[in-house]
C-alpha positions in Angstrom: -142.7 -70.5 -233.5 -145.5 -72.2 -235.6 -148.4 -69.8 -236.8 -150.8 -68.2 -234.8 -154.4 -69.6 -233.7 -157.2 -67.4 -233.8 -158.9 -66.7 -229.8 -160.7 -64.5 -228.4 -159.2 -62.1 -225.5 -159.2 -64.0 -222.2 -159.0 -62.8 -218.7 -155.2 -61.5 -217.6 -155.5 -63.2 -214.3 -153.8 -66.5 -212.9 -155.1 -68.0 -209.6 -152.2 -69.2 -207.4 -152.5 -70.7 -204.3 -150.5 -69.8 -201.3 -148.5 -71.9 -198.8 -150.1 -72.6 -195.5 -147.1 -70.4 -193.7 -148.9 -67.5 -192.8 -152.2 -66.8 -191.6 -154.9 -66.2 -194.2 -156.7 -63.1 -193.3 -161.0 -63.7 -193.9 -163.8 -64.4 -191.9 -164.2 -67.7 -190.3 -166.6 -70.2 -192.2 -170.2 -70.3 -191.2 -170.5 -72.8 -188.1 -173.4 -75.3 -186.7 -171.5 -76.2 -183.7 -172.7 -75.4 -180.2 -171.8 -71.8 -178.7 -168.4 -70.9 -177.8 -167.8 -71.8 -173.9 -165.5 -69.4 -172.2 -162.3 -70.2 -172.1 -159.7 -70.0 -168.4 -156.3 -69.8 -168.2 -154.2 -72.8 -167.7 -155.6 -76.2 -168.5 -159.0 -77.4 -169.9 -159.7 -81.0 -170.4 -162.4 -81.9 -172.4 -163.3 -84.8 -174.9 -164.4 -85.0 -178.3 -167.5 -87.4 -178.6 -170.0 -88.4 -181.4 -172.5 -85.8 -180.2 -169.8 -82.8 -180.6 -171.3 -80.8 -183.8 -169.1 -80.2 -186.7 -168.8 -77.3 -188.8 -170.3 -79.7 -191.9 -166.4 -81.0 -192.3 -167.3 -84.3 -190.5 -165.0 -83.3 -188.0 -166.1 -83.3 -184.6 -165.1 -80.1 -182.5 -165.5 -77.8 -179.6 -165.4 -73.8 -179.8 -164.2 -71.6 -176.9 -163.8 -68.2 -176.5 -161.6 -66.1 -174.5 -161.1 -61.7 -174.4 -157.6 -60.6 -175.1 -156.3 -57.1 -174.9 -154.4 -55.7 -178.1 -150.7 -56.6 -177.6 -151.5 -59.3 -175.9 -149.0 -62.2 -176.6 -150.6 -65.8 -175.9 -150.2 -69.4 -177.0 -152.8 -72.0 -177.3 -151.7 -75.8 -177.4 -153.8 -78.8 -178.0 -152.7 -82.1 -176.5 -153.5 -85.6 -177.2 -153.0 -89.4 -177.0 -156.0 -90.5 -178.8 -156.5 -88.0 -181.8 -154.7 -85.6 -184.4 -155.5 -82.5 -182.8 -155.8 -78.9 -185.0 -156.8 -75.6 -183.5 -158.7 -72.9 -185.3 -158.1 -69.3 -184.0 -160.3 -66.2 -185.3 -160.5 -63.1 -184.0 -160.5 -59.3 -184.7 -158.9 -57.3 -187.3 -159.4 -60.8 -189.6 -156.8 -62.4 -187.7 -157.5 -66.4 -189.2 -154.7 -69.3 -187.8 -155.0 -72.9 -188.8 -152.5 -75.2 -187.1 -152.5 -79.3 -187.7 -149.2 -79.9 -186.3 -147.2 -77.7 -184.3 -143.7 -79.3 -185.2 -143.4 -81.9 -188.3 -143.9 -85.4 -186.7 -146.0 -84.5 -183.8 -149.6 -84.6 -183.6 -150.2 -82.0 -181.2 -151.2 -78.3 -182.3 -150.3 -75.2 -181.1 -151.0 -71.2 -182.6 -148.8 -68.3 -181.0 -149.8 -64.9 -181.6 -149.9 -61.1 -180.5 -153.4 -60.3 -180.3 -153.9 -57.6 -183.1 -156.4 -55.9 -181.4 -159.0 -55.9 -178.3 -161.7 -58.5 -178.3 -162.9 -61.9 -178.2 -161.2 -64.7 -179.9 -162.9 -67.8 -181.2 -160.7 -71.0 -180.3 -161.8 -74.1 -182.3 -160.8 -77.8 -180.8 -160.9 -80.0 -183.2 -158.9 -82.9 -185.0 -157.2 -83.1 -188.7 -159.1 -86.4 -189.8 -163.1 -86.6 -189.5 -165.0 -88.5 -186.8 -161.9 -88.7 -184.6 -163.3 -88.7 -180.8 -160.8 -88.9 -177.7 -159.8 -87.0 -174.6 -157.5 -83.9 -174.9 -156.2 -81.2 -173.3 -156.4 -77.5 -174.4 -154.0 -75.1 -172.8 -153.9 -71.1 -172.8 -151.2 -69.2 -171.8 -150.2 -65.5 -171.6 -146.6 -65.2 -173.0 -143.7 -62.7 -172.4 -142.0 -61.4 -175.7 -138.8 -63.5 -174.7 -139.7 -66.8 -174.9 -136.0 -68.4 -174.8 -132.7 -67.4 -175.3 -131.9 -64.1 -177.0 -130.7 -65.0 -180.5 -128.4 -62.0 -182.1 -128.7 -62.2 -185.9 -125.5 -62.9 -187.8 -124.0 -64.8 -184.8 -123.5 -68.2 -184.2 -125.4 -69.8 -180.5 -124.3 -73.3 -179.3 -126.8 -75.1 -177.4 -128.3 -78.5 -177.0 -132.0 -80.1 -177.3 -133.1 -82.3 -174.5 -134.9 -85.2 -174.7 -139.0 -85.5 -175.1 -140.1 -82.6 -172.4 -143.2 -84.2 -171.2 -146.1 -81.5 -170.2 -143.7 -78.9 -171.2 -143.7 -77.2 -174.7 -141.3 -79.2 -177.0 -137.7 -78.2 -178.4 -135.0 -75.4 -177.9 -136.4 -71.7 -177.8 -134.7 -69.1 -179.1 -136.3 -65.3 -179.6 -135.2 -62.6 -182.1 -136.0 -59.1 -182.9 -136.2 -58.3 -186.4 -137.3 -55.6 -189.0 -140.2 -55.3 -191.9 -139.1 -56.5 -195.2 -135.4 -57.9 -193.8 -134.4 -61.5 -195.1 -133.5 -64.1 -192.3 -131.6 -66.9 -192.9 -131.1 -69.7 -190.1 -129.0 -72.6 -190.4 -129.5 -75.5 -187.6 -127.1 -78.0 -187.9 -126.4 -81.4 -185.9 -124.6 -84.7 -185.9 -126.7 -85.8 -182.7 -130.6 -85.7 -184.4 -132.5 -84.7 -187.5 -133.3 -81.4 -186.7 -136.6 -79.3 -187.3 -136.1 -75.5 -187.4 -139.3 -73.7 -186.6 -139.9 -69.6 -187.0 -143.4 -68.3 -185.2 -144.2 -65.0 -186.2 -146.3 -62.4 -183.8 -149.3 -63.0 -185.8 -149.6 -66.8 -185.8 -147.3 -67.0 -189.3 -145.2 -69.8 -188.8 -142.0 -71.2 -191.5 -141.0 -74.9 -191.0 -138.0 -76.5 -192.6 -137.2 -80.4 -191.8 -134.2 -81.6 -194.3 -132.4 -78.9 -196.1 -131.4 -81.6 -198.5 -128.0 -79.9 -199.6 -124.2 -80.1 -197.6 -124.2 -76.7 -196.2 -122.0 -73.8 -197.7 -118.6 -75.7 -197.4 -120.3 -79.3 -197.9 -119.4 -80.6 -194.6 -123.0 -80.7 -192.8 -125.7 -83.3 -193.6 -128.8 -83.0 -195.9 -131.1 -83.5 -192.5 -130.3 -80.3 -191.2 -132.3 -77.5 -191.3 -132.4 -74.1 -193.6 -135.0 -71.5 -193.4 -135.0 -68.1 -195.4 -137.8 -65.8 -193.6 -139.0 -62.2 -195.4 -139.9 -60.7 -192.3 -143.6 -59.2 -193.0 -143.6 -57.3 -189.9 -141.0 -55.7 -187.4 -141.3 -57.5 -183.9 -140.4 -60.4 -181.7 -140.3 -63.6 -183.8 -139.3 -67.3 -182.2 -137.4 -70.1 -183.5 -137.4 -73.3 -182.1 -135.4 -76.4 -182.8 -137.1 -79.7 -182.3 -135.7 -83.5 -183.8 -137.8 -84.8 -186.1 -140.7 -87.2 -184.7 -139.3 -86.6 -180.6 -136.2 -88.9 -181.5 -132.9 -88.0 -180.7 -131.3 -85.1 -178.6 -128.2 -83.4 -178.5 -125.9 -80.8 -179.2 -126.8 -78.5 -181.9 -125.6 -75.3 -184.0 -127.7 -72.1 -185.3 -125.9 -70.1 -187.5 -128.1 -66.7 -188.6 -127.5 -63.9 -191.2 -129.8 -60.8 -191.7 -129.9 -58.7 -195.1 -131.6 -55.2 -194.4 -135.0 -54.4 -196.0 -134.3 -53.1 -200.0 -135.7 -49.5 -200.0 -135.8 -47.6 -203.3 -134.3 -44.1 -202.7 -135.7 -41.0 -204.7 -134.5 -41.2 -208.0 -133.5 -44.5 -208.1 -134.3 -46.6 -211.4 -133.4 -49.8 -208.9 -131.8 -50.3 -205.5 -128.5 -48.9 -205.4 -127.5 -51.8 -202.7 -127.6 -55.4 -203.2 -131.0 -57.4 -204.1 -130.3 -60.5 -205.8 -128.8 -63.5 -205.8 -128.5 -66.2 -203.3 -127.0 -63.8 -200.6 -129.1 -61.0 -201.5 -125.9 -59.1 -202.4 -126.1 -58.9 -206.1 -127.8 -57.3 -209.2 -130.0 -58.5 -211.8 -128.8 -57.8 -215.5 -130.2 -59.2 -219.0 -130.1 -59.4 -222.7 -133.7 -59.5 -224.3 -134.1 -60.3 -227.9 -137.2 -61.2 -230.2 -138.0 -61.1 -233.6 -141.6 -60.4 -235.1 -140.5 -59.1 -238.8 -138.2 -61.9 -240.5 -136.9 -61.6 -243.7 -136.0 -65.4 -244.2 -138.7 -66.4 -241.8 -142.4 -66.2 -241.8 -143.6 -62.7 -239.6 -144.5 -64.0 -236.4 -147.0 -62.2 -233.7 -146.0 -60.0 -231.0 -142.1 -61.4 -230.4 -140.3 -58.4 -230.7 -143.1 -56.9 -228.0 -142.0 -59.9 -226.0 -138.3 -58.6 -225.8 -139.1 -55.1 -225.2 -141.8 -56.0 -222.3 -139.9 -58.4 -220.3 -137.1 -55.1 -220.1 -140.1 -53.0 -219.4 -141.8 -55.5 -216.3 -138.1 -55.5 -214.7 -138.1 -51.6 -214.9 -141.4 -51.4 -213.7 -140.5 -53.7 -210.7 -137.7 -51.4 -210.1 -135.3 -54.4 -210.5 -133.8 -53.1 -213.4 -132.5 -49.7 -214.7 -131.9 -48.9 -218.3 -128.4 -49.7 -218.0 -128.7 -53.0 -216.8 -130.6 -54.4 -219.8 -129.6 -55.0 -223.4 -132.9 -54.8 -225.7 -132.8 -56.1 -229.3 -135.9 -56.3 -231.2 -136.3 -57.1 -235.1 -133.4 -56.6 -237.6 -131.0 -55.2 -234.2 -131.2 -58.6 -233.0 -128.3 -59.9 -235.6 -125.9 -62.9 -234.7 -123.3 -60.1 -234.0 -125.5 -58.0 -231.5 -126.5 -61.1 -229.6 -123.0 -62.3 -229.1 -122.0 -58.7 -228.4 -124.8 -58.6 -225.5 -123.6 -62.1 -224.2 -120.0 -60.7 -224.1 -121.2 -57.5 -222.4 -122.8 -59.8 -219.4 -119.6 -61.5 -219.0 -117.6 -58.5 -218.9 -120.0 -57.1 -215.9 -121.7 -60.0 -214.1 -120.2 -60.8 -210.8 -120.2 -63.8 -209.0 -123.3 -62.2 -206.6 -125.7 -61.3 -209.8 -128.3 -62.8 -211.2 -128.4 -62.6 -215.6 -131.5 -63.4 -217.5 -130.8 -63.8 -221.0 -134.1 -64.2 -222.9 -134.9 -64.7 -226.7 -138.6 -64.9 -228.8 -139.1 -65.7 -232.1 -138.1 -68.7 -234.6 -136.5 -71.5 -233.6 -135.1 -74.9 -235.8 -132.9 -78.0 -236.1 -130.5 -78.6 -238.1 -127.5 -81.7 -238.2 -125.5 -81.3 -235.2 -121.4 -81.3 -235.8 -119.5 -84.8 -235.9 -118.5 -86.2 -232.3 -120.7 -83.9 -230.7 -121.6 -86.3 -227.9 -124.2 -83.6 -225.9 -126.9 -84.7 -229.2 -127.9 -88.0 -228.4 -130.5 -87.6 -231.5 -127.5 -85.9 -233.9 -129.6 -82.7 -233.9 -128.7 -79.2 -232.8 -131.6 -77.2 -232.1 -130.9 -73.2 -233.1 -132.4 -70.0 -232.5 -133.1 -67.9 -235.7 -131.7 -64.6 -235.4 -132.3 -61.8 -238.0 -129.3 -62.5 -240.1 -129.3 -66.3 -239.3 -128.9 -69.2 -236.5 -127.5 -69.8 -233.3 -126.9 -73.2 -232.5 -127.5 -74.5 -228.8 -123.6 -75.3 -228.8 -123.0 -71.8 -229.5 -125.2 -70.4 -227.1 -123.9 -72.2 -224.5 -120.4 -71.5 -224.9 -121.2 -68.1 -224.9 -123.0 -68.3 -222.1 -120.2 -70.0 -220.7 -117.9 -66.9 -219.6 -121.1 -65.5 -217.8 -119.8 -65.7 -214.1 -122.8 -65.0 -212.6 -124.0 -67.1 -209.6 -127.5 -67.7 -211.5 -127.6 -67.4 -215.0 -131.6 -67.9 -216.4 -131.7 -69.1 -220.2 -135.5 -68.0 -221.1 -136.6 -69.7 -224.7 -139.7 -69.2 -226.5 -139.2 -70.7 -229.7 -140.0 -73.8 -231.4 -137.6 -76.8 -230.4 -136.2 -74.5 -227.3 -136.2 -77.8 -225.1 -132.8 -79.2 -226.8 -131.2 -76.2 -225.3 -131.3 -77.7 -221.9 -128.7 -80.5 -222.4 -126.2 -77.9 -223.7 -127.2 -75.3 -220.9 -127.9 -77.1 -217.6 -124.5 -78.7 -217.2 -123.1 -76.5 -214.1 -124.3 -75.2 -211.1 -126.4 -72.1 -211.0 -127.7 -72.4 -214.5 -131.5 -72.5 -215.2 -133.4 -73.2 -217.9 -136.5 -72.1 -219.0 -137.7 -73.5 -222.5 -141.6 -73.1 -224.3 -141.6 -76.8 -225.7 -140.0 -80.1 -226.0 -136.8 -80.4 -228.3 -139.2 -82.0 -231.0 -142.4 -79.8 -230.7 -143.3 -76.4 -232.0 -143.9 -73.8 -230.0 -147.3 -71.7 -230.7 -147.8 -67.7 -230.7 -149.8 -66.7 -227.9 -152.6 -64.2 -229.6 -155.3 -65.3 -226.9 -152.6 -63.4 -224.7 -151.5 -60.6 -226.8 -148.0 -62.2 -226.3 -145.5 -63.4 -229.1 -145.4 -66.6 -227.1 -146.9 -68.2 -223.8 -143.7 -68.4 -221.9 -143.3 -64.7 -222.7 -146.4 -63.9 -221.5 -145.9 -65.5 -218.3 -142.3 -64.6 -217.7 -143.1 -61.1 -217.9 -146.0 -61.0 -215.6 -144.0 -63.4 -213.2 -141.3 -60.4 -213.2 -143.8 -58.1 -212.1 -144.3 -60.2 -209.0 -147.1 -62.3 -209.5 -144.9 -65.1 -208.9 -144.0 -63.9 -205.6 -147.3 -66.0 -204.2 -145.9 -68.9 -202.1 -146.2 -66.7 -199.9 -146.4 -63.3 -201.5 -143.2 -62.1 -199.1 -141.0 -59.6 -200.9 -138.7 -62.5 -202.1 -138.7 -64.5 -205.5 -137.5 -67.8 -205.5 -136.5 -69.9 -208.1 -139.2 -72.5 -207.1 -142.0 -69.7 -207.1 -141.0 -68.8 -210.9 -140.5 -72.4 -212.3 -144.0 -73.3 -210.2 -145.6 -70.0 -212.0 -144.4 -70.6 -215.1 -145.8 -74.6 -215.1 -149.1 -73.2 -213.6 -149.9 -70.8 -216.6 -148.9 -73.1 -219.1 -151.3 -76.0 -217.2 -154.1 -73.0 -217.2 -153.8 -72.5 -221.2 -153.2 -75.9 -222.0 -156.0 -76.1 -224.0 -155.3 -72.7 -225.7 -151.6 -74.1 -227.1 -153.3 -77.6 -227.5 -156.6 -77.6 -229.2 -158.8 -80.4 -228.7 -158.7 -82.8 -232.2 -155.1 -81.7 -232.8 -152.9 -84.7 -233.3 -149.8 -82.2 -232.7 -147.4 -83.4 -230.2 -148.4 -81.3 -226.8 -146.6 -78.1 -226.3 -145.5 -77.7 -222.6 -143.1 -76.0 -220.6 -139.5 -77.5 -220.7 -138.0 -76.6 -217.2 -135.0 -77.2 -215.5 -133.5 -75.9 -212.1 -130.3 -78.1 -212.2 -128.5 -77.5 -209.0 -130.6 -74.6 -208.3 -133.0 -75.6 -205.3 -136.0 -74.5 -205.2 -136.3 -72.2 -202.2 -133.3 -70.2 -203.7 -133.8 -66.4 -203.5 -133.5 -64.7 -207.2 -134.2 -61.2 -206.4 -135.9 -59.1 -203.3 -138.7 -56.6 -204.6 -138.0 -53.0 -203.3 -140.4 -51.9 -200.4 -141.8 -48.6 -199.9 -140.0 -46.2 -197.1 -142.4 -47.7 -194.1 -141.2 -51.2 -195.2 -144.5 -52.4 -196.5 -144.4 -54.2 -199.8 -145.3 -52.2 -203.0 -148.5 -54.2 -205.0 -147.7 -55.5 -208.3 -147.4 -52.7 -210.5 -151.0 -52.3 -212.9 -148.6 -52.6 -216.6 -150.6 -54.1 -219.2 -148.0 -55.3 -221.5 -150.1 -56.8 -223.9 -149.3 -56.5 -228.0 -151.7 -54.4 -230.0 -154.8 -56.9 -231.6 -153.8 -59.3 -234.3 
């Protein structure tokens, strides 16, 4: 860390956008369009022309209305060869669904949902682009709860995709029942075509994957195959639709599925007694958190010991760890021997299904690398400065190599922290989170009342703020790194004041072989299956 920069207290909130994989519950925007026309069941053929008013966004639109009963399952489809169709549905109970392409590579639009309440629903037939006239067909259908073939979660299904079906809905449809809070994984593989997997939920939610970009668990499958992991938001009937990208291709395919039950916290538990972490949801979260504010051989810092304490507290507040799942070392207790013993303890306890988090906040430094060390292209070792001396990036990586957890996160909030990446992110399952590049200093974060900016955003992320794309109760590796990147962007001017000639401090992050979508952990749910709100925990150091 470098010296502190004075600044006033700032808002603790970070605004993140939600992915468009589930409907937003909001009131529809005011419209200048003509009054809605009653929509009948079946096909309605119409044409968008220049005389059709828009809602101020330059897109032509026709608005329809239809009465639905509570619990009625419906599907609206808009098809056209002349324009890129888009449907927007608004209704009682704040329902709002906006769909451009029903399936990747197709310009038709479709929405399917179970009406949350009786009343009149607005169906807006419009376009993805501006000023697109042309003829279209709008179809309104009542559906049963069992579209397609039944899919038993946990089993494998064999089927085949036919050629383009013309007027019928595309793809091979399946349905399955799922409980709120369950984690459902669907893998669609085919040697015959480029698969697309789409899951449709009872409130119009959709989850889509075209290419998983991996080779599957036994490395015999194709990157063009599809994988979806869905945290089920509410109990009910869900649909899996298998299509080919752009309606190009057909043939045999296989669906492999699994379901992890909801993670519930039992009375008296600090953290769930059943598995809740790791790629398959069967592991725990273990941690070593060290921070030093009061040094004897270096300048005193602000808030770094609190960074370690508060990360541990955040893990406990989110019910991801109990006291026995973490080791917290602060100030004089954070010695070389104690830190090494903490790593050895993780190596002894961690199992392949677990997630391990190793964190340090304090001074960092550099020194000449040992002769013959080919990992250091600049000939320099980076260090973390513990209470009684340094540990180099080479030493830390070597000690961590004995930790056999499926995922190990090394998070360092210290000067030159990025230099650890070359030594650490060299094997599978390793994630590196570093507060600055190898040749850049890291600033203390008095504006956030934290020892460092990485520390501040990491503990907020752990509480649940990073679980936002979507907010579904599972934190994915990419959600975590994206949240941290957004935080560093938001605080860029505080770390790098205008007019300064110092190199910019920025987040250095590497997920290595860990994909964006890989789950780190699931947050425990309430007894009714609902997701708990983000805990209201301040986690701020005293005013400097």
